[in-house]
C-alpha positions in Angstrom: 38.8 185.8 84.0 39.1 183.4 86.9 37.6 185.0 90.1 39.0 183.4 93.2 36.8 183.2 96.3 37.1 181.8 99.8 35.5 178.5 100.6 32.4 178.6 102.7 34.4 177.7 105.8 37.0 180.3 105.0 40.0 177.9 105.1 41.0 177.8 101.5 40.8 179.8 98.2 38.6 178.4 95.5 39.2 178.8 91.8 35.7 178.3 90.4 36.5 176.4 87.1 33.2 174.6 87.3 31.6 177.7 85.7 33.5 176.9 82.6 33.3 173.1 82.8 29.6 172.8 83.4 28.6 174.1 79.9 31.2 171.8 78.4 29.8 168.7 80.1 26.3 169.8 79.0 27.5 170.1 75.4 29.3 166.8 75.5 26.1 165.1 76.8 24.0 166.6 74.0 26.6 165.7 71.4 26.6 162.1 72.7 22.8 162.0 72.6 22.9 163.2 69.0 25.5 160.7 67.8 26.2 158.1 70.5 28.1 155.9 68.2 30.7 158.5 67.2 31.1 160.0 70.7 31.1 156.6 72.3 34.0 155.6 70.1 35.8 158.9 70.9 35.3 158.5 74.6 36.5 154.9 74.5 39.6 155.9 72.5 40.3 158.7 75.0 39.8 156.4 78.0 42.3 154.0 76.4 44.8 156.8 75.8 44.4 158.0 79.4 44.8 154.5 80.9 47.9 154.0 78.7 49.4 157.3 79.8 48.6 156.5 83.5 50.3 153.1 83.2 53.5 154.5 81.6 53.7 157.5 84.1 53.8 155.2 87.1 56.1 152.8 85.5 59.8 153.1 86.5 60.8 151.3 83.3 59.2 153.7 80.9 61.4 155.8 78.7 60.8 159.6 78.4 60.0 159.2 74.7 57.3 156.6 75.6 55.8 159.0 78.1 55.8 161.8 75.6 54.1 159.6 72.9 51.4 158.4 75.4 50.8 162.0 76.5 50.5 163.2 72.9 48.0 160.4 72.2 45.9 161.4 75.2 46.1 165.1 74.1 45.0 164.1 70.6 42.0 162.1 71.7 41.0 164.8 74.1 41.3 167.4 71.3 39.1 165.2 69.1 36.4 165.1 71.8 36.6 168.9 72.4 36.8 170.1 68.8 33.1 170.1 68.1 32.2 171.7 71.4 31.9 175.5 71.5 32.4 175.7 75.3 35.9 174.2 74.9 37.1 177.5 73.6 36.3 179.1 76.9 38.1 176.7 79.1 41.5 178.3 79.0 41.6 181.8 80.4 44.1 183.8 78.5 45.3 186.6 80.9 46.9 189.8 79.9 49.8 190.9 82.0 47.5 193.2 84.0 44.9 190.4 84.5 47.6 188.0 85.7 48.8 190.5 88.2 45.3 191.2 89.4 44.6 187.5 89.8 47.9 187.0 91.7 47.1 190.0 93.9 43.7 188.7 94.7 45.0 185.2 95.5 47.7 186.7 97.7 45.3 188.9 99.6 42.9 186.0 100.2 45.7 183.6 101.3 47.1 186.3 103.6 43.6 186.7 105.1 43.3 183.0 105.7 46.8 182.8 107.3 46.1 185.8 109.5 42.8 184.4 110.6 44.2 181.0 111.4 47.2 182.4 113.2 44.9 184.6 115.3 42.8 181.6 116.2 45.9 179.6 117.2 47.1 182.5 119.4 43.7 182.7 121.2 43.7 178.9 121.9 
């Protein structure tokens, strides 16, 4: 489960997703080293899909259906890259209702601590 922590300076709450992303990047690098031609093509296709999606998202002239198609293309190319990587399965935390409440409670407590601390500092200034 995601374990929120305070940043080193205590001014924000950090959700440490790098713990899940690091193994994925390692696996992607190893997969690329094993078959650079295949993963190079997949990365190039995904980059094109992302650029196409970015272009249509910022365009005022793009229709909703066009945005949906470009988003689906980007999702598809991302899925093709992630499919052979075991770490991809661990990227999405599925929270039970109790886990979701615990996470929300932890975030609320930490945010309240930061707010209280910053308000106290402002009052002493």
